[in-house]
A tleap script that builds the chain and sets N, CA, C and O, in Angstrom:
source leaprc.protein.ff14SB
mol = sequence {
  NMET PHE SER PRO LYS LEU LYS LYS TYR LEU
  ALA ASP PHE ILE GLN GLU LEU LEU GLN GLU
  THR ARG HIE ASN GLU LEU PRO THR GLY GLU
  ILE SER PHE ILE LEU HIE ILE ASP GLY SER
  ASP GLU ASP SER TRP ALA ASN ILE ARG ASN
  GLU ALA ASP LYS HIE LEU LYS VAL PRO GLY
  ASN LEU ILE LYS ASN LEU LYS CPHE
}
set mol.1.N position { -16.897 10.150 9.438 }
set mol.1.CA position { -15.780 9.362 8.954 }
set mol.1.C position { -14.591 9.507 9.889 }
set mol.1.O position { -13.956 8.508 10.226 }
set mol.2.N position { -14.276 10.713 10.314 }
set mol.2.CA position { -13.170 10.921 11.240 }
set mol.2.C position { -13.722 11.341 12.595 }
set mol.2.O position { -14.795 11.939 12.675 }
set mol.3.N position { -13.001 11.034 13.640 }
set mol.3.CA position { -13.409 11.465 14.977 }
set mol.3.C position { -13.250 12.984 15.088 }
set mol.3.O position { -12.464 13.575 14.349 }
set mol.4.N position { -13.986 13.618 15.999 }
set mol.4.CA position { -13.827 15.062 16.200 }
set mol.4.C position { -12.369 15.448 16.533 }
set mol.4.O position { -11.878 16.485 16.087 }
set mol.5.N position { -11.701 14.614 17.309 }
set mol.5.CA position { -10.301 14.884 17.673 }
set mol.5.C position { -9.404 14.882 16.435 }
set mol.5.O position { -8.547 15.753 16.284 }
set mol.6.N position { -9.602 13.902 15.549 }
set mol.6.CA position { -8.798 13.835 14.329 }
set mol.6.C position { -9.134 14.992 13.390 }
set mol.6.O position { -8.239 15.545 12.750 }
set mol.7.N position { -10.420 15.368 13.299 }
set mol.7.CA position { -10.806 16.510 12.468 }
set mol.7.C position { -10.127 17.788 12.958 }
set mol.7.O position { -9.652 18.585 12.148 }
set mol.8.N position { -10.076 17.988 14.264 }
set mol.8.CA position { -9.416 19.168 14.825 }
set mol.8.C position { -7.934 19.156 14.505 }
set mol.8.O position { -7.370 20.181 14.124 }
set mol.9.N position { -7.297 17.995 14.657 }
set mol.9.CA position { -5.878 17.865 14.333 }
set mol.9.C position { -5.628 18.219 12.864 }
set mol.9.O position { -4.718 18.987 12.552 }
set mol.10.N position { -6.429 17.665 11.979 }
set mol.10.CA position { -6.267 17.931 10.545 }
set mol.10.C position { -6.514 19.399 10.219 }
set mol.10.O position { -5.780 19.991 9.427 }
set mol.11.N position { -7.541 19.989 10.823 }
set mol.11.CA position { -7.848 21.404 10.585 }
set mol.11.C position { -6.682 22.284 11.040 }
set mol.11.O position { -6.293 23.212 10.332 }
set mol.12.N position { -6.131 21.996 12.209 }
set mol.12.CA position { -4.989 22.770 12.702 }
set mol.12.C position { -3.774 22.606 11.795 }
set mol.12.O position { -3.061 23.570 11.516 }
set mol.13.N position { -3.547 21.384 11.341 }
set mol.13.CA position { -2.412 21.107 10.453 }
set mol.13.C position { -2.559 21.859 9.130 }
set mol.13.O position { -1.606 22.470 8.648 }
set mol.14.N position { -3.759 21.809 8.549 }
set mol.14.CA position { -4.014 22.491 7.272 }
set mol.14.C position { -3.881 24.000 7.445 }
set mol.14.O position { -3.314 24.681 6.590 }
set mol.15.N position { -4.408 24.521 8.558 }
set mol.15.CA position { -4.295 25.955 8.841 }
set mol.15.C position { -2.827 26.383 8.871 }
set mol.15.O position { -2.447 27.378 8.253 }
set mol.16.N position { -2.018 25.627 9.589 }
set mol.16.CA position { -0.589 25.940 9.682 }
set mol.16.C position { 0.094 25.834 8.319 }
set mol.16.O position { 0.903 26.686 7.954 }
set mol.17.N position { -0.234 24.798 7.582 }
set mol.17.CA position { 0.343 24.602 6.253 }
set mol.17.C position { 0.013 25.771 5.330 }
set mol.17.O position { 0.888 26.274 4.625 }
set mol.18.N position { -1.236 26.200 5.333 }
set mol.18.CA position { -1.641 27.334 4.499 }
set mol.18.C position { -0.936 28.621 4.934 }
set mol.18.O position { -0.479 29.393 4.090 }
set mol.19.N position { -0.846 28.854 6.244 }
set mol.19.CA position { -0.175 30.059 6.738 }
set mol.19.C position { 1.297 30.082 6.362 }
set mol.19.O position { 1.850 31.140 6.061 }
set mol.20.N position { 1.935 28.914 6.379 }
set mol.20.CA position { 3.359 28.837 6.054 }
set mol.20.C position { 3.657 29.157 4.593 }
set mol.20.O position { 4.795 29.479 4.252 }
set mol.21.N position { 2.645 29.073 3.724 }
set mol.21.CA position { 2.887 29.416 2.317 }
set mol.21.C position { 3.149 30.909 2.151 }
set mol.21.O position { 3.804 31.333 1.199 }
set mol.22.N position { 2.625 31.709 3.097 }
set mol.22.CA position { 2.752 33.173 3.034 }
set mol.22.C position { 2.318 33.715 1.664 }
set mol.22.O position { 2.868 34.695 1.161 }
set mol.23.N position { 1.326 33.053 1.084 }
set mol.23.CA position { 0.824 33.469 -0.227 }
set mol.23.C position { 0.176 34.844 -0.100 }
set mol.23.O position { -0.561 35.113 0.848 }
set mol.24.N position { 0.461 35.703 -1.065 }
set mol.24.CA position { -0.015 37.093 -0.991 }
set mol.24.C position { -1.534 37.245 -1.078 }
set mol.24.O position { -2.057 38.300 -0.719 }
set mol.25.N position { -2.251 36.230 -1.540 }
set mol.25.CA position { -3.707 36.329 -1.629 }
set mol.25.C position { -4.408 35.771 -0.389 }
set mol.25.O position { -5.630 35.867 -0.281 }
set mol.26.N position { -3.657 35.194 0.540 }
set mol.26.CA position { -4.250 34.679 1.772 }
set mol.26.C position { -4.190 35.748 2.857 }
set mol.26.O position { -3.248 36.538 2.904 }
set mol.27.N position { -5.199 35.772 3.728 }
set mol.27.CA position { -5.165 36.743 4.829 }
set mol.27.C position { -4.109 36.353 5.858 }
set mol.27.O position { -3.699 35.194 5.933 }
set mol.28.N position { -3.677 37.322 6.640 }
set mol.28.CA position { -2.799 36.987 7.752 }
set mol.28.C position { -3.686 36.486 8.890 }
set mol.28.O position { -4.844 36.890 8.990 }
set mol.29.N position { -3.176 35.638 9.721 }
set mol.29.CA position { -3.980 35.073 10.801 }
set mol.29.C position { -4.807 33.904 10.316 }
set mol.29.O position { -4.362 33.104 9.493 }
set mol.30.N position { -6.025 33.818 10.841 }
set mol.30.CA position { -6.919 32.698 10.529 }
set mol.30.C position { -7.322 32.699 9.049 }
set mol.30.O position { -7.723 33.727 8.503 }
set mol.31.N position { -7.209 31.536 8.419 }
set mol.31.CA position { -7.569 31.371 7.015 }
set mol.31.C position { -8.832 30.511 6.956 }
set mol.31.O position { -8.865 29.415 7.514 }
set mol.32.N position { -9.854 31.002 6.289 }
set mol.32.CA position { -11.095 30.236 6.138 }
set mol.32.C position { -10.923 29.182 5.055 }
set mol.32.O position { -10.450 29.470 3.956 }
set mol.33.N position { -11.313 27.961 5.384 }
set mol.33.CA position { -11.261 26.884 4.392 }
set mol.33.C position { -12.240 25.797 4.792 }
set mol.33.O position { -12.649 25.687 5.947 }
set mol.34.N position { -12.600 25.000 3.803 }
set mol.34.CA position { -13.365 23.783 4.042 }
set mol.34.C position { -12.810 22.726 3.100 }
set mol.34.O position { -12.651 22.960 1.902 }
set mol.35.N position { -12.522 21.569 3.660 }
set mol.35.CA position { -11.960 20.456 2.899 }
set mol.35.C position { -12.969 19.318 2.936 }
set mol.35.O position { -13.333 18.840 4.011 }
set mol.36.N position { -13.417 18.885 1.772 }
set mol.36.CA position { -14.351 17.763 1.671 }
set mol.36.C position { -13.559 16.534 1.270 }
set mol.36.O position { -12.764 16.575 0.331 }
set mol.37.N position { -13.781 15.434 1.990 }
set mol.37.CA position { -13.076 14.183 1.726 }
set mol.37.C position { -14.104 13.094 1.482 }
set mol.37.O position { -14.976 12.862 2.320 }
set mol.38.N position { -14.010 12.425 0.342 }
set mol.38.CA position { -14.874 11.287 0.044 }
set mol.38.C position { -14.213 10.021 0.555 }
set mol.38.O position { -13.025 9.794 0.324 }
set mol.39.N position { -14.992 9.191 1.256 }
set mol.39.CA position { -14.499 7.911 1.742 }
set mol.39.C position { -14.661 6.830 0.682 }
set mol.39.O position { -15.020 7.106 -0.463 }
set mol.40.N position { -14.394 5.611 1.083 }
set mol.40.CA position { -14.471 4.502 0.133 }
set mol.40.C position { -15.904 4.093 -0.192 }
set mol.40.O position { -16.167 3.544 -1.262 }
set mol.41.N position { -16.826 4.357 0.725 }
set mol.41.CA position { -18.235 4.066 0.488 }
set mol.41.C position { -18.977 5.343 0.124 }
set mol.41.O position { -18.527 6.439 0.457 }
set mol.42.N position { -20.105 5.210 -0.554 }
set mol.42.CA position { -20.878 6.373 -0.981 }
set mol.42.C position { -21.332 7.232 0.197 }
set mol.42.O position { -21.417 8.455 0.084 }
set mol.43.N position { -21.620 6.592 1.314 }
set mol.43.CA position { -22.077 7.353 2.481 }
set mol.43.C position { -20.953 7.638 3.480 }
set mol.43.O position { -21.216 7.961 4.639 }
set mol.44.N position { -19.722 7.520 3.036 }
set mol.44.CA position { -18.564 7.798 3.882 }
set mol.44.C position { -17.867 9.057 3.371 }
set mol.44.O position { -17.300 9.069 2.279 }
set mol.45.N position { -17.919 10.124 4.187 }
set mol.45.CA position { -17.330 11.390 3.798 }
set mol.45.C position { -17.080 12.228 5.039 }
set mol.45.O position { -17.593 11.932 6.118 }
set mol.46.N position { -16.283 13.282 4.873 }
set mol.46.CA position { -16.012 14.203 5.976 }
set mol.46.C position { -15.794 15.599 5.417 }
set mol.46.O position { -15.271 15.779 4.318 }
set mol.47.N position { -16.209 16.575 6.204 }
set mol.47.CA position { -15.922 17.973 5.906 }
set mol.47.C position { -15.083 18.503 7.062 }
set mol.47.O position { -15.465 18.385 8.226 }
set mol.48.N position { -13.954 19.079 6.733 }
set mol.48.CA position { -13.046 19.633 7.742 }
set mol.48.C position { -12.877 21.105 7.433 }
set mol.48.O position { -12.601 21.490 6.297 }
set mol.49.N position { -13.048 21.924 8.464 }
set mol.49.CA position { -12.898 23.365 8.250 }
set mol.49.C position { -12.134 23.976 9.405 }
set mol.49.O position { -11.947 23.360 10.454 }
set mol.50.N position { -11.697 25.208 9.181 }
set mol.50.CA position { -10.942 25.904 10.211 }
set mol.50.C position { -11.805 26.148 11.442 }
set mol.50.O position { -13.030 26.223 11.348 }
set mol.51.N position { -11.167 26.267 12.576 }
set mol.51.CA position { -11.852 26.377 13.864 }
set mol.51.C position { -12.793 27.579 13.939 }
set mol.51.O position { -13.900 27.459 14.465 }
set mol.52.N position { -12.378 28.713 13.431 }
set mol.52.CA position { -13.182 29.935 13.539 }
set mol.52.C position { -14.488 29.854 12.751 }
set mol.52.O position { -15.442 30.562 13.073 }
set mol.53.N position { -14.546 29.017 11.740 }
set mol.53.CA position { -15.739 28.933 10.892 }
set mol.53.C position { -16.599 27.705 11.168 }
set mol.53.O position { -17.499 27.400 10.385 }
set mol.54.N position { -16.342 26.998 12.261 }
set mol.54.CA position { -17.106 25.785 12.555 }
set mol.54.C position { -18.598 26.052 12.691 }
set mol.54.O position { -19.402 25.148 12.463 }
set mol.55.N position { -18.985 27.254 13.052 }
set mol.55.CA position { -20.398 27.591 13.244 }
set mol.55.C position { -21.127 27.842 11.920 }
set mol.55.O position { -22.357 27.874 11.897 }
set mol.56.N position { -20.395 28.020 10.825 }
set mol.56.CA position { -21.014 28.302 9.533 }
set mol.56.C position { -21.590 27.034 8.919 }
set mol.56.O position { -21.066 25.936 9.106 }
set mol.57.N position { -22.669 27.212 8.190 }
set mol.57.CA position { -23.313 26.091 7.511 }
set mol.57.C position { -22.424 25.584 6.368 }
set mol.57.O position { -21.833 26.372 5.631 }
set mol.58.N position { -22.341 24.274 6.239 }
set mol.58.CA position { -21.586 23.652 5.148 }
set mol.58.C position { -22.411 23.754 3.868 }
set mol.58.O position { -23.611 23.484 3.900 }
set mol.59.N position { -21.806 24.135 2.740 }
set mol.59.CA position { -22.557 24.200 1.476 }
set mol.59.C position { -23.238 22.866 1.154 }
set mol.59.O position { -22.660 21.798 1.352 }
set mol.60.N position { -24.445 22.945 0.668 }
set mol.60.CA position { -25.246 21.756 0.396 }
set mol.60.C position { -24.589 20.730 -0.509 }
set mol.60.O position { -24.794 19.529 -0.334 }
set mol.61.N position { -23.799 21.189 -1.476 }
set mol.61.CA position { -23.171 20.241 -2.394 }
set mol.61.C position { -22.033 19.457 -1.719 }
set mol.61.O position { -21.491 18.526 -2.314 }
set mol.62.N position { -21.667 19.829 -0.476 }
set mol.62.CA position { -20.646 19.083 0.249 }
set mol.62.C position { -21.247 18.178 1.321 }
set mol.62.O position { -20.530 17.609 2.144 }
set mol.63.N position { -22.558 18.055 1.299 }
set mol.63.CA position { -23.250 17.165 2.231 }
set mol.63.C position { -23.885 16.069 1.395 }
set mol.63.O position { -24.712 16.340 0.524 }
set mol.64.N position { -23.498 14.842 1.659 }
set mol.64.CA position { -23.964 13.738 0.827 }
set mol.64.C position { -24.953 12.849 1.572 }
set mol.64.O position { -24.796 12.577 2.763 }
set mol.65.N position { -25.945 12.415 0.866 }
set mol.65.CA position { -26.868 11.378 1.308 }
set mol.65.C position { -27.494 11.643 2.669 }
set mol.65.O position { -27.632 10.722 3.474 }
set mol.66.N position { -27.868 12.862 2.932 }
set mol.66.CA position { -28.565 13.133 4.186 }
set mol.66.C position { -29.967 12.572 4.101 }
set mol.66.O position { -30.654 12.735 3.093 }
set mol.67.N position { -30.384 11.916 5.153 }
set mol.67.CA position { -31.729 11.354 5.192 }
set mol.67.C position { -32.529 12.159 6.196 }
set mol.67.O position { -32.144 12.275 7.360 }
set mol.68.N position { -33.640 12.712 5.747 }
set mol.68.CA position { -34.501 13.502 6.615 }
set mol.68.C position { -35.736 12.736 6.979 }
set mol.68.O position { -36.585 13.245 7.710 }
savepdb mol mol.pdb
quit
């Protein structure tokens, strides 16, 4: 749904936003997160996550309509 460049921009923005909250339950430094976005069509979606966790597998319930 989004280009890799836009996903990186959004991930960096979300990371900064979360860090700026200085919430006591969040770690200092890199914050692990995954954001699932549903598009307007059933097969239109995106998963955005922090840079450090890009190598981790996305939970199955956040992957829609995969065809094998």
